[in-house]
C-alpha positions as CSV (number, residue, x, y, z in Angstrom):
1,M,0.0,0.0,0.0
2,L,2.9,2.3,0.8
3,A,4.4,1.5,-2.6
4,R,1.2,2.6,-4.4
5,A,1.0,5.9,-2.5
6,S,4.4,7.1,-3.6
7,P,3.6,7.7,-7.3
8,K,0.6,9.8,-6.3
9,R,2.7,12.2,-4.4
10,N,5.2,12.4,-7.3
11,R,2.4,13.0,-9.7
12,F,1.1,15.8,-7.5
13,R,4.4,17.6,-7.5
14,T,4.7,17.2,-11.2
15,E,1.3,18.7,-11.8
16,T,1.9,21.8,-9.7
17,H,4.8,22.9,-12.0
18,H,4.2,22.2,-15.6
19,R,5.9,22.9,-18.9
20,V,4.6,25.8,-20.9
21,S,1.7,25.0,-23.2
22,G,-0.1,27.9,-24.7
23,R,-0.7,30.2,-27.6
24,Q,-0.2,33.7,-28.9
25,C,-2.1,36.5,-27.1
26,H,-1.5,39.9,-28.8
27,P,0.1,42.2,-27.8
28,F,1.8,40.1,-25.0
29,G,3.1,37.4,-27.3
30,Y,3.2,33.7,-26.4
31,V,1.4,33.0,-23.1
32,C,0.7,29.9,-21.1
33,H,-2.8,28.5,-21.3
34,C,-3.2,28.4,-17.5
35,N,-3.2,32.2,-17.2
36,R,-4.4,33.3,-20.6
37,P,-7.7,34.6,-19.0
38,Y,-5.6,37.1,-16.9
39,F,-3.9,38.5,-19.9
40,K,-7.3,39.2,-21.4
41,Q,-8.4,40.8,-18.2
42,I,-5.4,43.1,-18.2
43,L,-5.8,44.1,-21.8
44,S,-9.5,44.8,-21.2
45,L,-8.7,46.9,-18.2
46,V,-6.3,49.0,-20.2
47,E,-8.8,49.5,-23.0
48,N,-11.5,50.5,-20.5
49,C,-9.2,53.1,-18.9
50,Q,-8.4,54.5,-22.3
51,A,-12.0,55.8,-22.5
52,Y,-11.2,58.3,-19.8
53,L,-7.4,58.6,-20.3
54,P,-6.6,59.0,-24.0
55,F,-2.9,59.2,-23.2
56,L,-2.9,55.6,-21.9
57,T,-1.8,53.1,-24.5
58,F,-0.6,49.6,-24.2
59,S,2.9,50.7,-25.3
60,S,3.0,53.3,-22.5
61,V,1.7,51.1,-19.8
62,S,4.0,48.2,-20.7
63,T,7.1,50.4,-20.2
64,I,8.6,51.0,-16.8
65,T,7.5,54.4,-15.6
66,T,7.0,56.5,-12.4
67,N,4.2,58.0,-10.4
68,S,5.3,61.5,-11.4
69,S,4.7,60.6,-15.1
70,Y,1.1,59.6,-14.4
71,Q,0.6,62.7,-12.2
72,K,1.7,65.0,-15.0
73,C,-0.6,63.3,-17.5
74,L,-3.6,63.4,-15.1
75,D,-3.0,67.1,-14.4
76,Q,-3.3,67.8,-18.1
77,Q,-6.3,65.6,-18.5
78,F,-8.1,67.0,-15.4
79,P,-7.0,70.6,-15.0
80,A,-7.7,72.2,-11.7
81,L,-10.5,74.8,-11.2
82,H,-9.1,78.1,-10.0
83,S,-12.2,80.3,-9.9
84,L,-16.0,80.3,-9.6
85,D,-16.9,81.9,-12.9
86,I,-20.6,81.6,-13.0
87,S,-20.9,83.3,-16.4
88,A,-20.0,80.0,-18.2
89,T,-20.9,76.4,-17.5
90,R,-21.8,75.8,-13.9
91,P,-18.5,75.0,-12.1
92,Y,-20.2,72.4,-10.0
93,S,-21.1,70.5,-13.2
94,Y,-17.5,70.7,-14.3
95,V,-16.2,69.4,-10.9
96,E,-18.9,66.7,-10.8
97,S,-17.9,65.5,-14.3
98,Q,-14.2,65.3,-13.3
99,T,-14.9,63.4,-10.0
100,K,-17.3,61.0,-11.6
101,Q,-14.7,60.0,-14.3
102,L,-12.0,59.6,-11.6
103,Q,-14.4,57.5,-9.5
104,E,-15.1,55.2,-12.4
105,L,-11.4,54.9,-13.1
106,S,-10.8,54.0,-9.5
107,R,-13.5,51.4,-9.7
108,Q,-12.0,49.9,-12.8
109,L,-8.5,49.9,-11.5
110,S,-9.5,48.5,-8.1
111,S,-9.4,45.0,-9.7
112,V,-5.7,45.3,-10.3
113,A,-4.7,43.9,-6.9
114,R,-6.9,40.8,-7.3
115,I,-5.6,40.1,-10.9
116,K,-2.0,40.5,-9.8
117,K,-2.4,38.2,-6.8
118,E,-4.0,35.4,-8.9
119,F,-1.7,35.9,-11.9
120,T,1.4,35.7,-9.7
121,K,0.2,32.5,-8.1
122,R,-0.3,31.0,-11.6
123,I,3.1,31.9,-13.1
124,N,4.9,30.2,-10.2
125,N,3.5,26.9,-11.6
126,H,5.2,27.0,-15.0
127,D,8.5,28.0,-16.6
128,N,8.9,31.8,-16.9
129,L,7.9,33.5,-20.1
130,P,8.7,37.1,-21.4
131,S,5.0,37.7,-21.5
132,D,4.7,37.0,-17.8
133,N,7.3,39.7,-17.1
134,L,5.6,42.1,-19.4
135,A,2.3,41.5,-17.7
136,L,3.8,42.2,-14.3
137,I,5.2,45.5,-15.6
138,V,1.7,46.5,-16.8
139,L,0.1,45.5,-13.5
140,R,2.6,47.5,-11.5
141,N,2.1,50.5,-13.7
142,L,-1.7,50.2,-13.3
143,E,-1.2,50.1,-9.5
144,M,0.7,53.4,-9.7
145,L,-2.0,54.8,-12.0
146,L,-4.6,53.9,-9.4
147,E,-2.6,55.7,-6.7
148,E,-2.4,58.8,-8.8
149,V,-6.0,58.7,-9.8
150,Q,-7.1,58.6,-6.2
151,S,-4.7,61.4,-5.3
152,K,-6.0,63.5,-8.2
153,K,-9.6,63.1,-7.1
154,T,-8.6,64.1,-3.5
155,S,-6.8,67.2,-4.8
156,I,-9.8,68.2,-7.0
157,D,-12.2,67.8,-4.1
158,T,-10.0,69.8,-1.8
159,A,-9.5,72.6,-4.3
160,W,-13.3,72.8,-4.9
161,W,-14.1,72.8,-1.2
162,Q,-11.6,75.6,-0.6
163,L,-13.1,77.7,-3.4
164,L,-16.6,77.2,-1.9
165,D,-15.4,78.5,1.5
166,R,-13.3,81.3,0.0
167,Y,-16.1,82.9,-2.1
168,P,-19.4,82.6,-0.2
169,L,-21.2,85.3,-2.1
170,K,-20.4,83.7,-5.4
171,V,-21.5,80.4,-4.0
172,E,-24.8,81.8,-3.0
173,D,-25.4,82.7,-6.7
174,L,-24.3,79.2,-7.7
175,L,-26.7,77.6,-5.2
176,T,-29.6,79.7,-6.3
177,G,-28.8,78.8,-9.9
178,L,-28.8,75.1,-9.0
179,M,-32.1,75.4,-7.2
180,N,-33.6,77.1,-10.3
181,D,-32.1,74.4,-12.6
182,I,-33.7,71.6,-10.6
183,R,-37.1,73.4,-10.0
184,N,-38.5,72.2,-13.3
185,S,-37.4,68.6,-13.0
186,P,-40.4,66.2,-12.9
187,E,-41.2,64.5,-9.6
188,S,-40.3,61.2,-11.1
189,F,-36.6,62.3,-11.1
190,W,-36.8,61.8,-7.3
191,K,-38.1,58.3,-7.4
192,T,-34.7,56.8,-6.3
193,L,-35.1,58.8,-3.1
194,P,-38.7,58.0,-2.0
195,N,-38.5,60.2,1.1
196,I,-37.2,63.3,-0.7
197,S,-39.0,65.8,-2.9
198,Y,-38.1,69.1,-4.5
199,R,-39.7,70.8,-1.6
200,D,-37.3,69.1,0.8
201,F,-34.4,69.8,-1.5
202,Q,-35.2,73.5,-1.5
203,T,-34.4,73.7,2.3
204,L,-30.7,73.4,1.3
205,G,-31.1,76.8,-0.4
206,V,-29.6,80.0,0.8
207,G,-30.9,81.1,4.2
208,R,-33.3,78.1,4.6
209,W,-33.8,75.9,7.6
210,L,-33.1,72.2,6.8
211,N,-36.1,70.0,7.3
212,D,-36.4,66.5,8.8
213,E,-36.2,64.7,5.5
214,I,-32.8,66.2,4.6
215,I,-31.3,65.6,8.0
216,N,-32.6,62.0,8.0
217,H,-31.3,61.3,4.5
218,F,-27.7,62.2,5.3
219,I,-27.7,60.5,8.8
220,E,-29.0,57.3,7.3
221,K,-26.6,57.4,4.4
222,W,-23.4,58.4,6.2
223,C,-24.0,56.1,9.2
224,S,-24.7,53.2,7.0
225,E,-21.4,53.8,5.3
226,S,-19.5,54.4,8.6
227,R,-20.1,50.8,9.8
228,N,-19.6,51.9,13.4
229,T,-22.0,54.8,14.2
230,L,-25.6,54.2,15.2
231,G,-27.3,57.4,13.8
232,F,-30.9,57.8,14.8
233,G,-33.6,59.6,12.8
234,T,-35.1,62.9,13.9
235,F,-38.2,61.1,15.5
236,F,-36.1,59.3,18.1
237,A,-35.4,62.2,20.5
238,G,-39.0,63.3,20.7
239,S,-40.3,59.8,21.0
240,C,-37.9,58.5,23.7
241,L,-36.1,61.4,25.4
242,F,-38.6,64.2,25.8
243,E,-42.1,64.7,27.4
244,D,-43.3,66.7,24.4
245,K,-42.7,64.7,21.3
246,A,-43.3,67.6,18.8
247,S,-41.2,70.4,20.3
248,C,-38.4,68.5,22.3
249,L,-38.4,71.2,24.9
250,V,-38.8,69.3,28.2
251,A,-36.7,66.3,28.9
252,K,-38.4,63.3,30.5
253,E,-38.2,63.3,34.3
254,Y,-39.7,59.9,35.1
255,L,-38.4,56.9,33.1
256,T,-40.2,53.6,33.2
257,L,-39.7,50.1,32.1
258,E,-42.0,50.8,29.2
259,D,-39.6,53.6,28.1
260,E,-36.7,51.3,28.3
261,Q,-38.4,48.6,26.2
262,K,-39.3,51.3,23.6
263,V,-35.7,52.4,23.4
264,R,-34.6,48.8,22.9
265,R,-37.1,48.3,20.0
266,C,-35.9,51.5,18.4
267,V,-32.3,50.5,18.6
268,I,-32.9,47.1,17.1
269,R,-35.0,48.6,14.3
270,R,-32.4,51.3,13.5
271,Q,-29.5,48.9,13.6
272,N,-31.2,46.7,11.1
273,M,-32.1,49.7,8.9
274,L,-28.5,50.8,8.8
275,A,-27.2,47.2,8.3
276,L,-24.8,47.6,11.2
277,E,-23.3,44.5,12.7
278,S,-22.0,46.4,15.7
279,W,-21.5,50.1,16.7
280,D,-19.4,52.0,19.3
281,S,-20.8,55.5,18.7
282,V,-24.3,57.0,18.7
283,F,-25.6,60.2,17.1
284,I,-28.9,61.8,17.9
285,P,-30.3,64.9,16.1
286,I,-32.8,67.0,18.1
287,H,-35.3,69.5,16.6
288,E,-36.1,72.0,19.3
289,G,-39.3,73.8,19.0
290,S,-39.3,72.9,15.3
291,S,-36.9,75.9,14.8
292,H,-33.5,74.8,16.0
293,W,-31.3,71.8,15.4
294,Y,-28.7,70.5,17.8
295,S,-27.2,67.0,18.4
296,V,-26.0,64.4,20.9
297,R,-22.9,62.2,20.7
298,I,-22.4,59.1,22.8
299,D,-19.0,57.5,22.4
300,F,-18.3,54.1,24.0
301,I,-14.6,54.2,23.0
302,L,-13.9,57.7,24.4
303,R,-16.4,57.2,27.1
304,R,-18.1,60.5,26.6
305,I,-21.6,62.0,26.3
306,D,-21.7,65.4,24.6
307,I,-24.5,67.7,23.6
308,Y,-23.5,69.9,20.7
309,D,-25.4,73.2,20.2
310,S,-24.1,75.7,17.7
311,L,-26.0,78.7,19.2
312,Q,-23.3,80.8,20.9
313,E,-25.5,82.2,23.6
314,T,-26.9,78.8,24.7
315,C,-23.4,77.4,25.0
316,L,-21.5,80.2,26.6
317,V,-24.2,81.4,29.0
318,N,-24.8,77.9,30.3
319,R,-21.2,76.8,30.6
320,S,-20.8,79.6,33.2
321,K,-23.7,78.4,35.3
322,P,-23.7,75.9,38.1
323,I,-24.5,72.4,36.7
324,P,-28.0,72.1,38.2
325,L,-29.0,75.4,36.5
326,R,-27.7,74.6,33.0
327,K,-30.2,74.3,30.2
328,N,-29.3,70.7,29.2
329,T,-28.7,69.2,32.7
330,N,-32.0,67.3,32.7
331,L,-31.5,66.1,29.2
332,M,-28.0,64.9,30.2
333,L,-29.6,62.8,33.0
334,V,-31.9,61.2,30.4
335,L,-28.9,60.5,28.2
336,M,-27.0,58.8,31.0
337,W,-30.0,56.5,31.4
338,L,-30.0,55.9,27.7
339,T,-26.3,55.2,27.7
340,E,-26.8,52.5,30.3
341,I,-29.4,50.8,28.1
342,L,-27.2,51.1,25.0
343,A,-24.2,49.7,26.9
344,S,-26.2,46.7,28.1
345,M,-27.3,46.0,24.5
346,R,-23.6,46.1,23.4
347,G,-22.8,43.6,26.1
348,E,-20.6,46.0,28.0
349,P,-22.7,47.3,30.9
350,V,-21.9,50.6,32.5
351,V,-23.3,52.3,35.6
352,L,-23.5,56.1,35.4
353,E,-26.2,56.9,38.0
354,N,-24.9,57.8,41.4
355,N,-21.5,56.4,40.5
356,L,-18.7,58.6,41.8
357,Q,-16.0,56.2,40.4
358,C,-17.3,56.4,36.8
359,D,-14.7,57.5,34.3
360,W,-17.2,58.8,31.8
361,I,-17.2,62.5,30.8
362,C,-20.6,64.1,30.4
363,D,-20.7,67.6,28.9
364,P,-24.1,69.2,28.5
365,H,-22.7,72.2,26.6
366,S,-19.7,70.9,24.7
367,K,-17.6,73.5,22.8
368,V,-18.3,73.7,19.1
369,P,-18.0,76.3,16.3
370,F,-20.9,78.7,16.5
371,Q,-23.4,79.6,13.8
372,P,-23.4,83.4,12.9
373,N,-27.0,83.4,11.8
374,P,-30.3,81.8,12.9
375,Y,-30.7,79.4,10.0
376,D,-27.5,77.4,9.7
377,C,-28.2,75.1,12.7
378,G,-29.2,72.2,10.5
379,V,-26.0,72.4,8.4
380,H,-23.9,72.6,11.6
381,T,-25.7,69.5,13.0
382,L,-24.8,67.5,9.9
383,W,-21.3,68.8,10.1
384,H,-21.2,67.6,13.7
385,L,-21.9,64.2,12.3
386,K,-19.2,64.6,9.6
387,H,-16.6,65.4,12.3
388,I,-17.7,62.5,14.5
389,L,-17.4,60.0,11.6
390,E,-14.0,61.4,10.7
391,Y,-12.4,62.4,14.1
392,R,-14.8,60.8,16.7
393,E,-15.5,64.3,18.0
394,V,-16.2,67.8,16.8
395,M,-13.0,69.6,16.1
396,V,-12.6,73.3,16.9
397,G,-9.8,75.2,15.2
398,P,-7.8,74.8,12.0
399,Q,-7.2,71.0,12.4
400,S,-10.0,70.1,10.1
401,N,-9.2,72.6,7.3
402,K,-7.1,70.2,5.3
403,D,-10.0,67.7,5.1
404,G,-12.6,70.2,3.8
405,L,-14.5,69.8,7.0
406,S,-13.9,73.2,8.6
407,F,-16.7,75.2,10.0
408,T,-17.0,78.7,8.3
409,N,-18.8,81.9,9.1
410,N,-21.0,81.3,6.1
411,M,-21.8,77.6,5.6
412,V,-23.3,78.2,2.1
413,G,-20.4,76.2,0.6
414,K,-21.5,73.2,2.7
415,R,-25.0,73.7,1.5
416,L,-23.9,73.4,-2.1
417,R,-21.9,70.3,-1.3
418,L,-24.9,68.7,0.4
419,A,-27.1,69.6,-2.6
420,Q,-24.6,68.1,-5.0
421,E,-24.4,64.9,-3.0
422,L,-28.1,64.6,-2.8
423,L,-28.5,65.0,-6.6
424,E,-25.8,62.3,-7.0
425,D,-27.8,60.1,-4.7
426,A,-30.9,60.8,-6.8
427,A,-28.8,60.1,-10.0
428,L,-29.8,63.5,-11.4
């Protein structure tokens, strides 16, 4: 029996490394039959990229090159926008066209890593061919191209965001023009966003208060993409944290088992809606008196509960008061109760009530950038969430400038960015 087993082992070793048997595959030359499909994938990928990058040819991509060479070509193909000239084509359309092309290029080129991994495994099983080396050069160049495409998209986005913040008055004209452009679109154009209508979209316009539908759309979208932040809809605070559901003015004073069960149902439903397997951060928007937006952040990593309110008077006046007299003290007590419930659902119980040894920080009036007008509270609230997703907290100062997430005296540039993103989501 042992004598019979030996040939099988020898045959297995022979089969893993075979002599080359193949055919011609233009323009690579003679290729082994076992990896011929990968040569076709590489060639198809180059041809697909040529639709967006006319400078890309098989000859150029099969020659050893550098990142700087691709950077120079991409700069010529996608020139930067240096002004907000609204007399010509809408600049947001120009930027959108560039970013969409670069996004598609990134999507196409994202397959390079998989192809290279599988191709490399195959070529180890046969004698080396010149076509194999050529294919590896092409794959390496495509990897460099992907790096530069992603870098180019980032630079275009950053330059665009800086222009929007630098020229708010021109951006107001752009945003007004965009609203007028979309006004005559049929309602069917919004069918991909069943909870959004043009009336909702209009609240992103100059000097408007964002409504619930806009706030809910971005919370649901961004938190679904975050994979770690449980972002509640605008109904949650009124339903679970306040006595008056409609105005969210008076925090609940007596909390019952029924209240706890309601919270648990809401958490499960929301987690399923956002398709989150787990979460370590919670975001809650609050619509006070149907005229002002502010937000709550609960972070189980940093062990913090913060209430973010961009109204300067509310924040500064209350921070100087004794804790029992602060506006949000009662709400903070409810949030501590909520945090205990959420912690138990996460399987990591915490005790905040009457616990002097607790290492959690609870700030009912956390420092945030202030809004200079009465109507930008909704934009600030969404930007609170942006910061939480990016930094786990709201950053104050110049630290966020490089990421295009800075708060500005006029948030109209952020309004235009939100409007653009919403139109992309609606595929308009």
